[in-house]
C-alpha positions, 0 to 999 in steps of 0.5 A: 500499500505504502509503494502504490501512495509512493509511486501516485505521488511521484507521479503527480510530483512529476507532472507538477514539475514538468514545464506545460507545452504552451498552448498556440492561442488560437488567431481570431478573424479581425474585422476591423474597418480600415479607415482612409483619411479623406481630403477635407475638401471631399465632400461626401468621399463615399460618393468617390471611393465605392468598395464592393460588397464582398470585399470591405476594407480592413486592417488585417486584410490591408496589412495581408495585402500589403505583406503579399504585394511586396512578397516574391513569394507570387513570382515562379523562382520567387525573386520577383513581387508586385513592388519590383515593377511598382516601387513607392519612390516613383509613385508605384511605377517602375524606377524610370524604366521604359519597359519593365524585366520579367523574372526571365529577363524578358520585357514587356512591350508597356511602361509600367502603370504608376499605382494611386487613387485607383479605385476610383476608376471602379465608381466613376469608369465610363466604360467596365474597362478599367485596369491596364492601359487596354482596360483588359481587367474590370476590378483590382481584384481581376487585375492582381492574377494577370502579372503573376501568370503573365509568362514574361512578368512573374510566370508561376501558376495560381496552384503553386502560389497557394501552396507556397503560402499554404506551407508557408510558417506565416500566412495561415494565421495572416489569412485567418486574421483577415479572413476568417480562414485557415485555407489559403484560395487565390481569390483570397490572395485577390482580395488582400491585394486589391484591398491594399491596392485601394488605399494607395490614395495621393492627394497631397500636392500643391494643387490640392492645397490650392483645391482646400483653400481657394487661394490662388497665392499658393502658385507662382505666376508661372504655375498659375498661368499654367494652370490657366493654359492646362485648363482653358479651352481652345476651339480654333488652335490659335487662341494659345490655351491647352485644350487639355480639360476635356481628358484631364478635367476642367479647373477644380477637378480632383482625379485629373483624368475623365476615366475613359480611353482615347486614341491620341495621336501617337501614330498613324497606324498603332502597332499597339491596338490597345483598347481594341484587343479587349473589345475586337470594336474598330472605334477603339483602335490605338484607345489606351487609358487616359492616365491622371496627370498627378505625381507625374515627376515621379513616373517618367516616362510617359506614354503606354509606350514609355516613348517621351522621357520628359514633361516638355516632350509629351507638352511639345507633342501635344503642342505639335506631334500629333498624327492625324488618322482615321482612328484619332479621337475628335478631340485630338482630331479637330486641330488637324484642321488649323494645322495639328497644332495648338501653338504654344509659345516657349513661355506657355509651355514652359508655364505647363510644366511648371503647373504640372509639377504642383501636382506632385505629392511627396508625402505619397512616396514616404507614406510607411503605410504603404512601405514595404512591411 
């Protein structure tokens, strides 16, 4: 009996003295909404940026999307991330390169677009074609998949992406926190990256200070003159105004794009068919997305094929270099009845460039919320 009692005592003692194995804390689904700081001059900001009902912004979802955006695990050889061709320091364009290089050393044929104010295309676009130069994706979730699968870019299969993430030491917990699921699915990858991209909002330029205060004193005389040139009407090619507002908005516009597609007269017969590649509608031949004029200082070179290296060359193209064709937009074509020129003089062109530089948001390229986590 004493031996039995001694044995029980030793067992109890051994259990009491044994270091317990830590119990892993359960990861909970965190649905805390992510709050976007809109500019104070916006009225009813929800009218401008409408989130999809099936993918609301959450803190956990945005943080997961940011991590995925910067993680080369999405590429076939684990060397290239989304950020490789979309650098925050260049307003999420590709480091001044004309074309981007993929994981196999191959180059694309279009300039890497900057990433900011993307969500507004979903609520304000004139068509169902919204993302990429040719409008090949109609929402950010679909846009996410194209570079991953593109053999020139990241050249990875969606199945491999999911498998790599599923066995990763961190991602199961992060997906559980963001979406309530231990299992990782490609549609959750899409949702997370799209959430992060919708937070990339840029409204911190000198022009925004003017929109907020309505005080023209924020500009130099040259900058203010350039603004008048940009937004001025030029109906007959002789008034000395830029006639840019048709595609980039009238004075006071927030976005500096018309959320549409145009053939702007780059070539008589474009080798890249643009929107036509998506729609097969001949009237869309050579049409490309109208980019915002914001952050141009960071995003050279310009146009879908990166053919212009400077803002001066872009201005000179619109002033005297557009090509007439049966495909050119009427907003460009009308000037060919007056020699195909805007007749801007040297000072007007210089002032216009000065104003375009006022659309620079230096806080955007240094915002720690957008940087690599």
